[in-house]
N, C-alpha and C positions, 0 to 999 in steps of 0.2 A: 397465318396459321401454317405450321409445318406438319406434314403427315408422313409417317414412315409406312411404306407398303411392303408386305412380305408375301411372296408367291412360291408355293411348293406343291402344286397340285399333281404334277407328273414327274418329269425327269429334268426339269430346270430349276435351280435354286436362284431366286431373284429377289432383289430388294431395291427400293427407290425412295427418294425424299422429294416430296412435292410441296410447293408453296401455294396456299390459297386455291387449291383445286385446279391449278393451271400450269404454273412454272415448274418444269422438271429440273431440280437441282442436281440430281444424280440418278442413274439407273444402271445397276450392276447385275450381271448374270453369270452363273456357272453352268455350262452345258455338260450333259452326261452322254453325248452322242458316242464318244470313243468307248465308253464302258459298255453300252448296249449294242454297238454295231456288230460285234461278233455273234450276237444271238439273233440278229435280224429283227429286233423289237425290244420294247422296254421290259425289263425284268423287275417287277415291283419290289422285291426284297432288296435288290441291289440299289434301286432308286432311293428307297427310304434311308438306307445306310449312308449313301453318298450325301443326302440332304443333311444328315446328322453331322457329317464331317465339315460341310461347307457353310452351313447357315450362319455361324458366328462370324467367320471372316468376311462373308458376303455382306452382312448387315453392317459390320464395322467399316468396310470399304465404302458402302453407300453413304454412311454418316460422314466419313472423312472427305469423300469427294464433294459432298454438299457443303463442307466447311462448318459442320455443326456437331454437337454432341447429343447424346440421348437426353440430356437435361433441357435441350432446346425444342424437343419434339412435343407437339400438342396432342397428337392422336396417332395410335398404332392401328393399322388395318391389316388383316391377314385373310387369305383365302380359306373359306370354311367348306367348300365343295362347289361343284362335283370334282371328282378326281380319284386318284389312288389313295385308299384310306391311310396306308402307312406314310405316304409322302405328305398328305394333308396334315396328319397328326404332328409331324415334325414342325412344320411352319406355324401351325395354329397354336400348339402348346408353347413353342418358343416365344411367340408374340404375347401370349397371355402372361408368361413368366416375366417378360420385360415390363409389361404393363403393371404388374403387381409390385415388382421390385422398385420401379422408378415412379410409381404413382401417376401414370399417364393413362388417360381413357383409351379403351380398346374396343374394336368392333370387328365382327366377322363379315366377310364379303363373299357374295356369290361370284364364282369365277366367270360365269357368262356375263354378269353385269359389267365386269371389267372390260371384256371384249366389246360389249355393246357401246361403252362410253369412251373407249380408247381414242376415238376420233377427236374428242375434245382436247386432247393433249396438244393438238396442232391446229385445229380448225374450229370456227364457230358454225354450228349446224342448227338449223331451225327445226323444231318439233312440229308435227310428228315426222318420223322417217322410217323407212323399211331397212332393216339390217340383215345381211347374210353373214352368219358366223360359220366358217368352214375350216375344220382342223382335223387332226388325227383322231380326235375323240367325238366330234359332233359335226353335223351339217344341219343347221337350223335357220329358220327365217323368223324374225321378230318385227312387230310393230312397236317402235319406241316412242312413247307418248311424252315422257319427261325423263329427268335424270334418274328417277326411281320407279317409273311405271313402264313395264314391258309386257306385251302380249305375244305369246308364242303362237305363231301361225302354221309352222310346218317343221318337221324334223325327220331325221333319217330313221328308216324302219329296220335297217341292218347295218351294213358297213358305212362308216363316215367317209367323206371324200378323201381325206388324208390317209385314212386306213386303207382304202382301196389303192391309192398310189403306192403305199408301202408294200402291200401284198403283191402288186404287179411287179414292182421293182425286185422283190425277192424271187418271184417266178422267173424273171429275166436275168437273175444273178447280178443285179446292180447293188451297189452299197446301200447301207442304211444310214440316215433316213432316206427313204426312197423318193420322196416328192421332187427335190431338186435334181436328182439324177434322171428321173423319168422326163422331167421338163427339159433338161439339157439335151437328152437324146431326141426329144420331140422336135427341137429346133431344126434338126437336120432331116426330119422325116416329112412324109406326106400325110396330113390329117384326114384325107379322103381315101386313102389306100385300102382301108379295111372297114367294112360296114358293121362296126360294133353297135349293139342295141342301146337304145335310150329307154329308161324306165319312167314313163309318164304317170303310171298308176291310174287312179280314177280321174275322170275328166276335170274336176275342179280341185283335185288334191294338190296341196303345197308340200306334201311329204316327199322324201327322197328315198331311193333304193339303188345302191351301187354294187350289191353283191352279184347281180346278173351280169354286168359288164365285166367285172373281175373274172367271173366264170367263163365268159365268152373269150377273154384273152387266153385263159388256160386251155380251153378247147382248141382255139386256133393254133396255139403252140404245139399241142399234141398232134394235130393233123399235119402240121408242117414237118414235124420230126418223123412221123410215121411214113411220110412220103420222101424222106431224105432230102427235104428242101432246107436251105439255110434260112434261119430266122432273120427277117428284116426288122431288126430291133428298133431302128429309128422310126419306121412306118408304124410299127405296133404301138410304140409310145405316143406318137403323134395322134394316131387314130383313137387310142384309148383316152388321151387327154381331151380331145375334141368332144368325145361322147359325154364325159363328165362335165365339162365346162358348159356345153349347150344346155344341159338340164339345169345346172345351177343358175345360169343367166335367165333362162326362160321362166323358171318358176319364181325367181325373185322379181322379175319384171311383172309377172302375173299378179303377185302379191301387191305390188305398188299400184297397179291398175285397180284391183278390187277395193283397195282402201283409199283410193284417190290421193296418193302421196307422190310428191314431185322430187323427193330426195332419196337416194339409195346409199347406204354405207356398207363397206365390207370390213370384215375382221376375221381373226383366226389365222393360223399359219399358212393355210392353203391360199389365202388372199395375197400372199407374197408372190404367187405365180404370175409372171409377166403376161402370159397368154390370157389368163383369166382377167387380169386387169384391163387388157386391151379389148377383150370381148365385151366386158361390162361398159367400158368407155364408148365403144361403138354403139351398143344398144341404147345407152342413156342419151347419146347424141341424137340417135334416130327418134327416140320417144320424147325428146325435149325435157329430160330429167337431169338433175345434178347428181354427180357421183363424188363421194368422198372416200378415199382409201388412205389409212395411216401409213407411215413409212414402215418397212418390213420389221424393224425392231419393236414397233408397237402393235404389229399384227400378231406376232408370236407371243408366248407367255412372258410377262414382265411385271415388275413390281410397281411401275408407275401407274398402270391401269387399275391395279388393286387399290393404291393410295387414292386415286381419283374417285373410284366407286365408293370407297370408304368415306371420303369427304362428304359426298352428297347423302349417303345413307345416314351418316352421323347427324347431319343437320336436319334430316327428315324425322328421325326418332328422338332427337334431343340429346343432351349430354348424358353420359352414363358413368357410373362410379368406376374408378380404376380397379382393375383386377376382377371385375365382375364377369361371370360366365355369360357370354353373349351368344348363346345358341338360338338366336332369333330365327324366325321363319325366313326361308330363302326369299330374297326380293323378287324371285321369279314365281313365287307362289308355291 
């Protein structure tokens, strides 16, 4: 079975061809970082217009790289949400049109389901497992019970982890997207130099809050500038990064303990952060748990994870008529 996956939830246009829910035959992506960098963040209108320009050549490239044509595709899967509404409409509507024109079954996929299952593109993971999805749009913990059954355990109450990285980078006049630049600066800094706060919230809470640490960085910079002190950007980045990572690691480990789970999976763009990966590896080794982290290309938004989630959702709900509106309930409830 060949599945064409299309992803356009934010500022990356992506498509992939997957065989039988496992073998990635192609995965093609067009990034919009250069377009949005001068604004310090994603401009929704520009993002949707760029998707319109790129989606046809990206899908064609994915098919050509996989060595197949549209006539060989058995299922088309596209992201139906969450995300920027204009961006989502481009990919979702394009996929539906292909489905109708070519007579191929179509299914809408929850973007988060793609991240939760992306690990299966490379590894065999035993259910249940606890997954942390950390990106520019979300920081959430899930209990993954099967390929189609997910329980939301905790989420961000304000800024997502990736969003906080981008805002701190902008504050420090680092380029967009900010996460990689903050991380690079942090490599040369002392993570214990500045005591930025950790927001643990309620005693048993698995929710996140990163607006406080972002504000703490802002206040620290104001104090340093008012006293005519030079900003130690490397130490600021390292200390901020440690504050975010400690909370992500501890709350995910707590979730695994509460649900008696021995496996932790990471996903989302922030999980490409090498310091985060090392911190999770150390904690899992200490606790006797197994850690699975996809390669960075499968952590960030991509079409392969959408094809994978579509494959399992399609088999769960049965075959659907081509061209049918599949505005089904989100698989996350």
